[in-house]
MARLUM-776748 format. One record per residue (C-alpha): residue in one letter; x negated, y, z negated. Coordinates in steps of 0.001 Angstrom, whole numbers, plus 500000, padded with zeros to 6 digits. Layout:
BEGIN
+---+--------+--------+--------+
: r :      x :      y :      z :
+---+--------+--------+--------+
: A :      X :      Y :      Z :
...
+---+--------+--------+--------+
***
This chain:
BEGIN
+---+--------+--------+--------+
: r :      x :      y :      z :
+---+--------+--------+--------+
: M : 214669 : 967518 : 543029 :
: D : 216748 : 964790 : 541368 :
: A : 214507 : 962320 : 539532 :
: C : 216477 : 959367 : 540861 :
: A : 216240 : 960646 : 544411 :
: A : 212497 : 961184 : 544040 :
: R : 211955 : 957600 : 542984 :
: P : 210935 : 955417 : 545929 :
: P : 213422 : 952726 : 547062 :
: A : 211141 : 949903 : 545895 :
: A : 210963 : 951367 : 542385 :
: R : 214745 : 951771 : 542278 :
: T : 215160 : 948130 : 543311 :
: V : 212778 : 946932 : 540582 :
: A : 214558 : 949083 : 538008 :
: A : 217914 : 947658 : 539081 :
: H : 216622 : 944126 : 538664 :
: R : 215294 : 944975 : 535194 :
: R : 218718 : 946047 : 533960 :
: V : 220248 : 943473 : 531662 :
: D : 223292 : 941887 : 533229 :
: P : 226424 : 942603 : 531145 :
: F : 227390 : 938972 : 531684 :
: A : 224237 : 937926 : 529814 :
: W : 225316 : 940090 : 526883 :
: A : 228751 : 938469 : 526994 :
: L : 227181 : 935007 : 526850 :
: L : 224986 : 936057 : 523930 :
: A : 228015 : 937446 : 522109 :
: L : 229848 : 934160 : 522675 :
: A : 226934 : 932186 : 521255 :
: V : 226656 : 934411 : 518165 :
: F : 230420 : 934316 : 517657 :
: T : 230487 : 930513 : 517850 :
: L : 227557 : 930208 : 515457 :
: A : 229299 : 932530 : 513019 :
: L : 232402 : 930341 : 513107 :
: T : 230604 : 927014 : 512779 :
: A : 227720 : 927814 : 510423 :
: W : 229116 : 930444 : 508071 :
: S : 229505 : 927972 : 505177 :
: V : 226643 : 925558 : 505643 :
: G : 227260 : 922550 : 503444 :
: G : 230649 : 923723 : 502247 :
: S : 232553 : 921098 : 504223 :
: M : 229754 : 918670 : 505015 :
: S : 230720 : 915028 : 505474 :
: E : 228726 : 913152 : 502852 :
: Y : 229129 : 909882 : 504747 :
: Y : 227697 : 911160 : 508023 :
: A : 225023 : 913124 : 506162 :
: S : 223886 : 909916 : 504481 :
: I : 223687 : 908223 : 507882 :
: A : 221422 : 910980 : 509196 :
: L : 219248 : 910499 : 506118 :
: S : 219087 : 906716 : 506590 :
: M : 218227 : 907042 : 510277 :
: S : 215434 : 909475 : 509453 :
: K : 213612 : 906910 : 507296 :
: S : 212081 : 904936 : 510168 :
: W : 212102 : 904770 : 513944 :
: P : 213928 : 901387 : 514020 :
: N : 216610 : 902892 : 511786 :
: F : 216722 : 905869 : 514126 :
: F : 217195 : 903801 : 517277 :
: F : 219707 : 901297 : 515918 :
: G : 221671 : 903791 : 513834 :
: A : 221219 : 902080 : 510475 :
: V : 223665 : 903164 : 507799 :
: D : 221332 : 902191 : 504935 :
: P : 217645 : 903030 : 504388 :
: A : 216744 : 899329 : 504419 :
: G : 218114 : 899013 : 507941 :
: T : 220405 : 896030 : 507403 :
: V : 223628 : 897234 : 509099 :
: T : 224277 : 899658 : 511944 :
: L : 226973 : 902206 : 512522 :
: D : 230251 : 901156 : 514116 :
: K : 229293 : 903146 : 517219 :
: I : 226322 : 903952 : 519444 :
: P : 224241 : 906369 : 517328 :
: G : 223660 : 909038 : 519987 :
: S : 225566 : 911710 : 518047 :
: F : 223291 : 911209 : 515036 :
: W : 219911 : 911226 : 516735 :
: I : 219516 : 915011 : 516660 :
: P : 220670 : 915443 : 513017 :
: A : 218377 : 912546 : 512035 :
: L : 215449 : 914233 : 513789 :
: S : 216302 : 917471 : 512006 :
: V : 216276 : 915700 : 508639 :
: R : 213002 : 913964 : 509486 :
: L : 211346 : 917264 : 510470 :
: F : 212771 : 919630 : 507850 :
: G : 213808 : 917347 : 505021 :
: F : 217287 : 916473 : 503882 :
: S : 219504 : 919482 : 503199 :
: P : 222953 : 920715 : 504223 :
: A : 221351 : 923117 : 506689 :
: A : 219297 : 920374 : 508333 :
: V : 222462 : 918324 : 508832 :
: I : 224977 : 921047 : 509755 :
: L : 222973 : 923467 : 511908 :
: P : 222366 : 920998 : 514775 :
: N : 226143 : 920645 : 515089 :
: A : 226650 : 924398 : 515007 :
: L : 223987 : 924878 : 517678 :
: A : 225601 : 922150 : 519792 :
: A : 228972 : 923906 : 519555 :
: A : 227393 : 927231 : 520542 :
: A : 225606 : 925576 : 523467 :
: A : 228856 : 923961 : 524641 :
: T : 230560 : 927351 : 524564 :
: V : 227839 : 929095 : 526567 :
: I : 227493 : 926273 : 529098 :
: T : 231243 : 926276 : 529699 :
: A : 231213 : 930037 : 530170 :
: R : 228083 : 930097 : 532298 :
: R : 229327 : 928123 : 535240 :
: W : 233006 : 927781 : 535945 :
: A : 234818 : 929367 : 538912 :
: G : 233321 : 932816 : 538348 :
: R : 232438 : 935100 : 535480 :
: T : 235938 : 935999 : 534365 :
: A : 237025 : 932365 : 534340 :
: G : 233835 : 931403 : 532532 :
: I : 234143 : 933959 : 529743 :
: V : 237789 : 933082 : 529138 :
: A : 236938 : 929368 : 529132 :
: G : 234093 : 929990 : 526689 :
: L : 236398 : 931903 : 524363 :
: V : 238905 : 929057 : 524429 :
: V : 236198 : 926564 : 523476 :
: A : 234823 : 928807 : 520726 :
: T : 238221 : 929411 : 519127 :
: T : 239709 : 925912 : 519347 :
: P : 240438 : 925139 : 515667 :
: I : 239669 : 921428 : 515788 :
: L : 236268 : 922007 : 517408 :
: V : 235345 : 924565 : 514755 :
: A : 236376 : 922097 : 512050 :
: V : 234335 : 919332 : 513672 :
: A : 231192 : 921469 : 513863 :
: L : 231608 : 922688 : 510283 :
: S : 231743 : 919154 : 508914 :
: N : 228913 : 917558 : 510934 :
: Q : 231212 : 915156 : 512778 :
: P : 229836 : 913250 : 515803 :
: E : 232392 : 914800 : 518169 :
: T : 230366 : 918019 : 518449 :
: F : 227622 : 916420 : 520513 :
: F : 230186 : 914660 : 522674 :
: V : 231782 : 918025 : 523459 :
: L : 228326 : 919315 : 524406 :
: A : 227889 : 916376 : 526796 :
: L : 231297 : 917158 : 528305 :
: A : 230330 : 920804 : 528812 :
: L : 227154 : 919720 : 530607 :
: T : 229220 : 917339 : 532728 :
: A : 231573 : 920163 : 533712 :
: W : 228604 : 922381 : 534624 :
: A : 227003 : 919780 : 536883 :
: A : 230350 : 918692 : 538331 :
: T : 231238 : 922255 : 539295 :
: K : 228016 : 922590 : 541253 :
: A : 228539 : 919173 : 542842 :
: L : 232024 : 920130 : 544012 :
: E : 231119 : 923582 : 545301 :
: R : 227917 : 922519 : 547025 :
: R : 229135 : 919046 : 548026 :
: S : 225852 : 917821 : 546596 :
: L : 224869 : 914235 : 545849 :
: G : 222140 : 915359 : 543436 :
: W : 224505 : 917388 : 541275 :
: L : 227083 : 914597 : 541393 :
: V : 224485 : 912122 : 540132 :
: L : 223494 : 914592 : 537403 :
: A : 227130 : 914849 : 536336 :
: G : 227135 : 911063 : 536087 :
: V : 223970 : 911220 : 533984 :
: F : 225678 : 913603 : 531558 :
: I : 228665 : 911245 : 531397 :
: A : 226192 : 908505 : 530473 :
: A : 224757 : 910805 : 527796 :
: G : 228281 : 911288 : 526489 :
: F : 228654 : 907504 : 526403 :
: Q : 225785 : 907343 : 523901 :
: T : 227773 : 909646 : 521630 :
: Y : 231384 : 908558 : 522126 :
: M : 231245 : 905453 : 524300 :
: L : 234258 : 904614 : 526496 :
: E : 235900 : 907995 : 526030 :
: S : 233122 : 909502 : 528113 :
: W : 233991 : 907278 : 531069 :
: A : 237475 : 908807 : 531058 :
: V : 235960 : 911818 : 532855 :
: W : 235158 : 909707 : 535917 :
: P : 238702 : 909570 : 537385 :
: A : 238777 : 913374 : 537494 :
: L : 235273 : 913718 : 538904 :
: A : 235797 : 911042 : 541553 :
: A : 239193 : 912399 : 542612 :
: A : 237838 : 915946 : 542837 :
: Y : 234779 : 914944 : 544863 :
: L : 236974 : 912989 : 547263 :
: C : 238816 : 916271 : 547908 :
: T : 235677 : 918010 : 549200 :
: R : 235297 : 918583 : 552929 :
: Q : 233026 : 915783 : 554029 :
: S : 233461 : 912591 : 555978 :
: W : 235186 : 909834 : 554046 :
: P : 232254 : 907407 : 554258 :
: R : 229941 : 910048 : 552802 :
: R : 232327 : 910949 : 550003 :
: L : 232925 : 907334 : 549036 :
: A : 229245 : 906431 : 549220 :
: R : 228192 : 909360 : 547053 :
: V : 230816 : 908655 : 544412 :
: A : 229689 : 905021 : 544374 :
: I : 226016 : 905982 : 543992 :
: A : 226710 : 908430 : 541175 :
: G : 229066 : 905989 : 539475 :
: A : 226564 : 903131 : 539610 :
: T : 223829 : 905364 : 538199 :
: S : 226113 : 906500 : 535400 :
: L : 227121 : 902921 : 534606 :
: V : 223546 : 901644 : 534344 :
: L : 222439 : 904532 : 532138 :
: S : 225544 : 904239 : 529970 :
: L : 224857 : 900595 : 529173 :
: G : 221157 : 901121 : 528448 :
: W : 221387 : 901115 : 524639 :
: I : 223778 : 898160 : 524602 :
: I : 221543 : 896058 : 526857 :
: V : 218387 : 896808 : 524872 :
: V : 220056 : 895946 : 521564 :
: A : 221648 : 892810 : 523017 :
: V : 218330 : 891348 : 524208 :
: I : 216595 : 891916 : 520856 :
: P : 216900 : 888797 : 518657 :
: A : 219419 : 889252 : 515861 :
: S : 216750 : 888439 : 513280 :
: Q : 214696 : 891443 : 514383 :
: R : 217377 : 894104 : 514174 :
: P : 220184 : 895230 : 511849 :
: Y : 223584 : 893587 : 511948 :
: I : 225951 : 895380 : 514330 :
: G : 228574 : 897074 : 512202 :
: S : 232309 : 896323 : 512508 :
: T : 231824 : 893158 : 514575 :
: L : 232397 : 889454 : 514029 :
: S : 229721 : 888286 : 516464 :
: N : 226897 : 890733 : 515669 :
: S : 227133 : 891916 : 519286 :
: P : 226835 : 895488 : 520578 :
: W : 229204 : 894506 : 523399 :
: E : 231924 : 893683 : 520873 :
: M : 231241 : 896873 : 518958 :
: V : 231626 : 899081 : 522042 :
: F : 234248 : 897275 : 524107 :
: G : 236079 : 895508 : 521277 :
: Y : 236092 : 897592 : 518116 :
: N : 235843 : 900933 : 519930 :
: G : 237602 : 899787 : 523111 :
: L : 240480 : 897325 : 523226 :
: G : 240772 : 897469 : 519452 :
: R : 241917 : 901076 : 519679 :
: F : 244920 : 899947 : 521697 :
: G : 246073 : 897334 : 519212 :
: S : 243960 : 894272 : 520041 :
: S : 242782 : 892043 : 517219 :
: T : 239141 : 892607 : 516307 :
: A : 237097 : 892882 : 513133 :
: D : 238553 : 895413 : 510709 :
: G : 241605 : 895861 : 512901 :
: D : 243530 : 897252 : 509944 :
: A : 241123 : 900205 : 509890 :
: Y : 242571 : 901427 : 513178 :
: R : 246120 : 901282 : 511947 :
: S : 245151 : 903112 : 508771 :
: F : 244399 : 906175 : 510891 :
: T : 248080 : 906411 : 511864 :
: P : 250406 : 908020 : 510992 :
: P : 248598 : 909997 : 508201 :
: F : 245879 : 911556 : 510374 :
: S : 247363 : 912030 : 513837 :
: G : 250843 : 910547 : 513908 :
: S : 252205 : 907577 : 515796 :
: P : 251443 : 907114 : 519505 :
: S : 254000 : 908863 : 521732 :
: V : 254208 : 911130 : 524764 :
: V : 254561 : 914163 : 522484 :
: R : 251903 : 913145 : 519998 :
: L : 249675 : 916142 : 520770 :
: L : 252547 : 918414 : 519750 :
: N : 253259 : 916785 : 516398 :
: E : 252670 : 918426 : 513034 :
: A : 249188 : 916975 : 512612 :
: L : 247808 : 918063 : 515996 :
: A : 249870 : 921035 : 517198 :
: A : 248009 : 923653 : 515184 :
: Q : 244613 : 922102 : 515896 :
: I : 244731 : 921792 : 519691 :
: G : 248278 : 920902 : 520760 :
: W : 249279 : 924555 : 521048 :
: L : 246996 : 924819 : 524077 :
: V : 248761 : 922004 : 525951 :
: P : 251730 : 924130 : 527180 :
: V : 249273 : 926855 : 528167 :
: A : 247300 : 924321 : 530207 :
: L : 250462 : 923148 : 531981 :
: V : 251271 : 926731 : 532928 :
: A : 247657 : 927161 : 534060 :
: I : 247936 : 924158 : 536382 :
: A : 251123 : 925610 : 537887 :
: I : 249372 : 928955 : 538446 :
: L : 246382 : 927337 : 540136 :
: I : 248641 : 925355 : 542456 :
: A : 250834 : 928362 : 543260 :
: L : 247843 : 930581 : 544035 :
: R : 246166 : 927806 : 546040 :
: F : 243018 : 927859 : 543956 :
: R : 240084 : 925799 : 545213 :
: L : 241468 : 922268 : 545483 :
: P : 238475 : 920260 : 544154 :
: L : 238192 : 922398 : 541017 :
: T : 241949 : 922321 : 540442 :
: V : 242021 : 918542 : 540798 :
: F : 239003 : 918182 : 538516 :
: G : 240504 : 920205 : 535678 :
: A : 244054 : 918870 : 536017 :
: V : 243158 : 915171 : 536262 :
: W : 240632 : 915479 : 533427 :
: F : 243231 : 917080 : 531175 :
: A : 245924 : 914552 : 532151 :
: T : 243613 : 911580 : 531554 :
: F : 242483 : 912727 : 528120 :
: A : 245995 : 913790 : 527078 :
: A : 247394 : 910387 : 528069 :
: M : 244568 : 908590 : 526281 :
: F : 245081 : 910499 : 523035 :
: S : 248844 : 909995 : 523262 :
: I : 248742 : 906186 : 523408 :
: V : 245615 : 905167 : 521480 :
: A : 246411 : 903469 : 518175 :
: G : 243426 : 904315 : 515979 :
: M : 242828 : 908033 : 516264 :
: H : 241611 : 910738 : 513928 :
: Q : 242477 : 914378 : 514554 :
: F : 238800 : 915071 : 515207 :
: Y : 238877 : 912937 : 518355 :
: T : 241001 : 915527 : 520152 :
: A : 238147 : 918047 : 520075 :
: A : 237156 : 916515 : 523426 :
: L : 240240 : 918145 : 524964 :
: A : 238733 : 921589 : 524396 :
: I : 236623 : 921499 : 527565 :
: P : 239291 : 920565 : 530176 :
: L : 241809 : 922864 : 528487 :
: A : 239322 : 925729 : 528586 :
: L : 238469 : 925119 : 532245 :
: L : 242113 : 925213 : 533306 :
: I : 243012 : 928282 : 531259 :
: G : 239923 : 930204 : 532352 :
: A : 240425 : 929431 : 536040 :
: A : 244129 : 930309 : 535913 :
: F : 243438 : 933610 : 534161 :
: A : 240829 : 934589 : 536746 :
: A : 243019 : 933494 : 539662 :
: A : 246036 : 935415 : 538354 :
: R : 243920 : 938505 : 537716 :
: R : 242457 : 938325 : 541207 :
: S : 245898 : 937897 : 542734 :
: A : 247222 : 940913 : 540832 :
: H : 244324 : 943078 : 542016 :
: C : 244270 : 941915 : 545611 :
: G : 247986 : 941600 : 546183 :
: P : 249893 : 938669 : 547644 :
: S : 249271 : 939765 : 551235 :
: S : 245490 : 939786 : 551027 :
: H : 244957 : 936094 : 550239 :
: C : 241550 : 937096 : 548979 :
: R : 239927 : 934086 : 547384 :
: S : 236571 : 933645 : 545776 :
: P : 233978 : 932293 : 548202 :
: P : 231904 : 929210 : 547567 :
: P : 228389 : 929837 : 546255 :
: S : 226817 : 928846 : 549566 :
: A : 228806 : 931530 : 551319 :
: R : 228104 : 934129 : 548637 :
: S : 224356 : 933948 : 549084 :
: A : 223122 : 936827 : 551204 :
: S : 219796 : 938369 : 552149 :
: A : 218024 : 940709 : 549759 :
: S : 218891 : 943709 : 551886 :
: D : 222574 : 942805 : 551902 :
: S : 222540 : 942386 : 548134 :
: H : 220856 : 945771 : 547665 :
: S : 223378 : 947414 : 549962 :
: A : 226250 : 945811 : 548072 :
: R : 224907 : 947159 : 544773 :
: A : 224367 : 950611 : 546178 :
: A : 227777 : 950911 : 547838 :
: P : 230847 : 951776 : 545759 :
: R : 233030 : 948775 : 544988 :
: I : 236598 : 948669 : 546195 :
: R : 238877 : 947337 : 543511 :
: C : 241555 : 946127 : 545889 :
: P : 241134 : 945373 : 549593 :
: P : 243460 : 946728 : 552254 :
: P : 245966 : 944309 : 553790 :
: S : 243698 : 943884 : 556814 :
: C : 241231 : 942076 : 554565 :
: S : 242831 : 938758 : 555451 :
: A : 243383 : 939423 : 559112 :
: S : 241208 : 936864 : 560813 :
: R : 237898 : 936264 : 559118 :
: P : 237371 : 933798 : 556249 :
: P : 237218 : 935390 : 552773 :
: W : 233456 : 935219 : 552399 :
: R : 232907 : 937211 : 555617 :
: R : 234982 : 940195 : 554444 :
: R : 232076 : 942118 : 552978 :
: S : 233043 : 945513 : 554331 :
: S : 236507 : 945462 : 552770 :
: C : 236203 : 943209 : 549798 :
: G : 232564 : 943604 : 548896 :
: S : 230382 : 940794 : 547638 :
: D : 231109 : 939355 : 544234 :
: A : 228144 : 937426 : 542956 :
: A : 230212 : 936391 : 539993 :
: G : 232705 : 934528 : 542077 :
: D : 235766 : 936476 : 540892 :
: G : 236822 : 937504 : 544378 :
: C : 237652 : 941071 : 545418 :
: R : 236554 : 944045 : 543426 :
+---+--------+--------+--------+
***
């Protein structure tokens, strides 16, 4: 008798569950690949300036909280110090060394890659999106040189993860969590993090709910995100100036001026302290502001080469009628960031690393949608079901695993039932990539 046939059904089910999912291996490979790219020359391209800040912040807890640039704690950074808290903790725990400064950035880049791949419009879309993030040249350069943008990209990846769940499940809790991650991004890169909100709000307003509910939930999540975003600023502002370091790059020793002046209006040409520092970033680092700035010589090879691909991806998603909330989320996010980086006056090339996440989401989703369309054929209209519709009973799941998968459904697949009810023809795809 065949050994497999002799095994009782319960044992076969347990054995099936114990098998390692190939998708898990793919995620692990992505993480290792990203780490290899971002940590292969620890210390070789370390920023001495930012390394010294991590060292200064590690000297005392007040220095840590305020982001002091000197061990004596007399002056702060010119930004909220969220991006330096983890490197400073690493230096405090393990001592100052290139590895203690660089490895947190490399781990953050690897985490951003895996998080992007783990949850975005299905497994195929996720893996492609993760590969795009891992191989974006400017992000690799940022992680190699312990720049603060790495932790901002991680916050953006977490935002995309929570936002995807909020849009698919029409969930207030996940929407609030996405707002919390935007607030976390604010602690690392300030106003740039808020630029995600137009995309998230527009996408959530496209979900199928009553208008009062949609508007109320966006307002609740937005208010929560706003309060959490301003937490550090408010705490620093209420502490007497004599009991804290001077706020760097300000005239009034105010965290409000530092965030909304120096790092806000000042980036668009307004007159603030050290205004010449903004203009010194252009044109040498990223060129002059223009509608084609992302395609200039300084940025094209770093991330601009993905912009035409993203535009094609948006066209594919619209043509194939991909899920509207996710399409709106990715497209508006990309458009907002691209416009911001095209017109801002004081910009370093490293800033554009934040574009890696929306670019990856669009390219991954378009690749998966095009692949699904090619397999299913134009007449099948077989689309990936929402997660709520994909969930089935344990017996259904076991039957789906036991039955042979059909790569392409017959034309009758789209006859009358919605896509997620076509189990007999299309099968059930737990990965969210549609028909098999």
